C-alpha positions as CSV (number, residue, x, y, z in Angstrom):
1,X,-29.1,-74.1,-28.0
2,X,-29.2,-76.1,-24.9
3,X,-27.9,-79.5,-25.6
4,X,-27.6,-81.3,-22.3
5,X,-25.1,-84.2,-22.6
6,X,-26.3,-87.5,-21.0
7,X,-24.0,-89.0,-18.3
8,X,-21.8,-92.1,-18.7
9,X,-24.5,-94.7,-17.9
10,X,-26.9,-93.0,-20.2
11,X,-24.2,-92.8,-22.9
12,X,-23.7,-96.6,-22.6
13,X,-27.5,-97.1,-23.1
14,X,-27.4,-94.7,-26.1
15,X,-24.6,-96.7,-27.6
16,X,-26.7,-99.9,-27.2
17,X,-29.6,-98.1,-28.8
18,X,-27.6,-96.8,-31.7
19,X,-26.3,-100.3,-32.4
20,X,-29.8,-101.9,-32.1
21,X,-31.3,-99.3,-34.3
22,X,-28.8,-99.2,-37.1
23,X,-30.9,-101.7,-39.1
24,X,-33.8,-99.2,-38.9
25,X,-31.8,-96.7,-41.0
26,X,-33.5,-97.8,-44.2
27,X,-37.0,-97.2,-42.5
28,X,-36.0,-93.8,-41.3
29,X,-34.7,-92.9,-44.8
30,X,-38.0,-93.9,-46.3
31,X,-39.7,-91.5,-43.9
32,X,-37.4,-88.6,-44.6
33,X,-40.0,-87.0,-46.9
34,X,-42.5,-86.5,-44.1
35,X,-43.7,-82.9,-43.5
36,X,-42.6,-80.8,-40.6
37,X,-43.5,-77.5,-39.1
38,X,-41.6,-74.5,-40.4
39,X,-40.8,-71.4,-38.1
40,X,-43.1,-69.3,-40.3
41,X,-46.1,-71.0,-38.9
42,X,-45.6,-69.0,-35.7
43,X,-45.0,-65.6,-37.4
44,X,-48.3,-64.2,-36.0
45,X,-47.6,-65.4,-32.5
46,X,-46.8,-62.9,-29.7
47,X,-44.7,-61.9,-27.9
48,X,-42.1,-61.7,-30.7
49,X,-38.9,-63.6,-29.8
50,X,-35.8,-61.4,-30.1
51,X,-32.8,-63.5,-29.0
52,X,-30.6,-60.4,-28.3
53,X,-33.4,-59.2,-25.8
54,X,-34.3,-62.5,-24.2
55,X,-30.8,-64.1,-23.9
56,X,-29.3,-61.0,-22.2
57,X,-28.3,-61.2,-18.5
58,X,-28.8,-64.2,-16.3
59,X,-31.2,-67.0,-17.1
60,X,-32.0,-70.2,-15.1
61,X,-33.5,-73.2,-16.7
62,X,-34.9,-76.5,-15.3
63,X,-35.0,-79.5,-17.5
64,X,-34.9,-83.3,-18.0
65,X,-33.6,-85.8,-20.6
66,X,-36.0,-88.5,-21.6
67,X,-34.9,-91.7,-23.5
68,X,-36.7,-92.7,-26.6
69,X,-39.2,-94.7,-24.6
70,X,-40.2,-91.5,-22.7
71,X,-38.6,-92.5,-19.4
72,X,-37.0,-89.5,-17.5
73,X,-33.3,-90.5,-17.2
74,X,-31.8,-87.3,-15.8
75,X,-32.8,-83.9,-14.5
76,X,-30.7,-80.7,-14.6
77,X,-30.5,-77.1,-13.8
78,X,-28.6,-74.7,-16.1
79,X,-27.5,-71.1,-15.4
80,X,-26.8,-69.0,-18.5
81,X,-24.9,-65.8,-18.4
82,X,-25.7,-64.1,-21.7
83,X,-24.5,-60.9,-23.4
84,X,-24.4,-59.3,-26.8
85,X,-22.0,-57.0,-28.6
86,X,-23.8,-55.9,-31.7
87,X,-25.0,-58.9,-33.6
88,X,-22.7,-61.4,-31.7
89,X,-23.9,-63.0,-28.5
90,X,-22.1,-65.2,-25.9
91,X,-24.1,-67.7,-23.8
92,X,-22.1,-69.3,-21.1
93,X,-24.1,-72.3,-19.9
94,X,-23.4,-74.2,-16.7
95,X,-25.3,-77.4,-16.1
96,X,-25.7,-79.3,-12.8
97,X,-27.3,-82.7,-13.2
98,X,-29.4,-84.6,-10.7
99,X,-26.5,-87.1,-10.3
100,X,-24.1,-84.3,-9.5
101,X,-22.3,-84.2,-12.8
102,X,-21.4,-80.7,-14.0
103,X,-21.0,-79.5,-17.6
104,X,-20.2,-76.2,-19.4
105,X,-20.8,-75.0,-22.8
106,X,-20.1,-71.6,-24.3
107,X,-22.2,-70.7,-27.4
108,X,-21.2,-67.9,-29.7
109,X,-24.4,-66.8,-31.6
110,X,-24.4,-64.5,-34.6
111,X,-27.5,-62.8,-36.1
112,X,-27.0,-63.2,-39.8
113,X,-30.2,-61.6,-41.1
114,X,-33.8,-60.9,-40.3
115,X,-34.7,-63.9,-38.0
116,X,-31.6,-66.0,-38.9
117,X,-28.8,-67.0,-36.7
118,X,-25.7,-69.2,-36.6
119,X,-24.0,-70.6,-33.6
120,X,-20.8,-72.4,-32.5
121,X,-19.6,-74.1,-29.4
122,X,-16.6,-76.4,-28.7
123,X,-18.6,-79.6,-28.9
124,X,-20.8,-78.6,-31.9
125,X,-19.7,-80.0,-35.2
126,X,-19.8,-77.4,-37.7
127,X,-22.2,-74.5,-37.4
128,X,-25.7,-74.5,-35.8
129,X,-28.4,-72.9,-37.8
130,X,-31.5,-71.1,-36.4
131,X,-34.5,-69.5,-37.8
132,X,-37.0,-67.4,-35.8
133,X,-40.5,-66.2,-36.5
134,X,-43.0,-64.8,-34.1
135,X,-42.5,-66.3,-30.7
136,X,-40.5,-69.4,-31.9
137,X,-37.0,-70.3,-32.9
138,X,-36.0,-73.5,-34.6
139,X,-32.4,-74.4,-33.9
140,X,-30.5,-77.4,-35.6
141,X,-27.0,-78.7,-34.9
142,X,-24.9,-81.8,-34.5
143,X,-23.2,-82.4,-31.2
144,X,-20.0,-84.5,-30.7
145,X,-21.3,-86.7,-27.9
146,X,-18.8,-89.1,-26.1
147,X,-20.2,-92.6,-25.7
148,X,-18.2,-95.5,-24.2
149,X,-14.8,-94.2,-25.5
150,X,-16.0,-93.1,-28.9
151,X,-17.5,-89.9,-30.1
152,X,-20.9,-90.0,-31.8
153,X,-22.2,-87.2,-33.9
154,X,-25.9,-86.7,-32.8
155,X,-28.3,-84.3,-34.3
156,X,-30.5,-82.0,-32.2
157,X,-33.6,-80.5,-33.5
158,X,-34.4,-77.7,-31.0
159,X,-37.6,-75.6,-30.8
160,X,-37.9,-72.6,-28.4
161,X,-41.2,-70.8,-27.6
162,X,-41.4,-67.5,-25.8
163,X,-44.4,-67.6,-23.5
164,X,-43.9,-64.1,-22.0
165,X,-41.0,-61.7,-21.3
166,X,-39.7,-64.0,-18.6
167,X,-40.5,-67.6,-19.6
168,X,-39.4,-69.7,-22.6
169,X,-40.1,-73.4,-23.2
170,X,-37.7,-75.5,-25.1
171,X,-37.9,-79.0,-26.5
172,X,-35.0,-80.7,-28.3
173,X,-35.2,-84.1,-30.1
174,X,-31.9,-86.0,-30.3
175,X,-31.5,-88.3,-33.2
176,X,-28.8,-90.3,-35.1
177,X,-29.3,-91.5,-38.6
178,X,-32.8,-90.1,-38.5
179,X,-33.7,-92.3,-35.5
180,X,-35.0,-90.6,-32.4
181,X,-32.9,-91.3,-29.4
182,X,-34.4,-89.0,-26.8
183,X,-35.7,-85.6,-25.9
184,X,-34.6,-82.7,-23.7
185,X,-37.4,-80.5,-22.3
186,X,-36.5,-77.2,-20.6
187,X,-38.1,-74.1,-19.1
188,X,-36.2,-70.9,-19.0
189,X,-36.7,-68.0,-16.6
190,X,-35.1,-64.6,-16.8
191,X,-34.1,-63.1,-13.6
């Protein structure tokens, strides 16, 4: 849910990386059949994550964006004001980056069934899809990311793990054409 957008200089580096990696698309396509973890693998883990319960009220998150090489490019603090009406939740996220840049994203989440969610935001292409089991949520979406005067559609594969009633850890891998561009790591704290 928390897609932090890299700054202008990082966007330029991402554009360069996207161009340099375009030839590797064939390699990535050949690896597409590799196995990945499913949310059900965490079904016995406690405490059980209930998005309506955890994302309710004010939360603060501290995170960082790492390039595909692992270098920390930027750090950020995000404050989230969250509320639910029935099965529809609003998460108003306000980011402050280490270089002073500020961003805002407002998510609308909908619980669509037992452990399933959808989400929309202004810079999300289409609809995000989420599946929760046990203490984990897997969330995937495409973000419209401005890079050097163009807009790139970048995929986020986002995992959240509830540690206790106050702390949740989040890791999101950013990719284009199946090629990893970077990762966002984040720790949430409920007030």
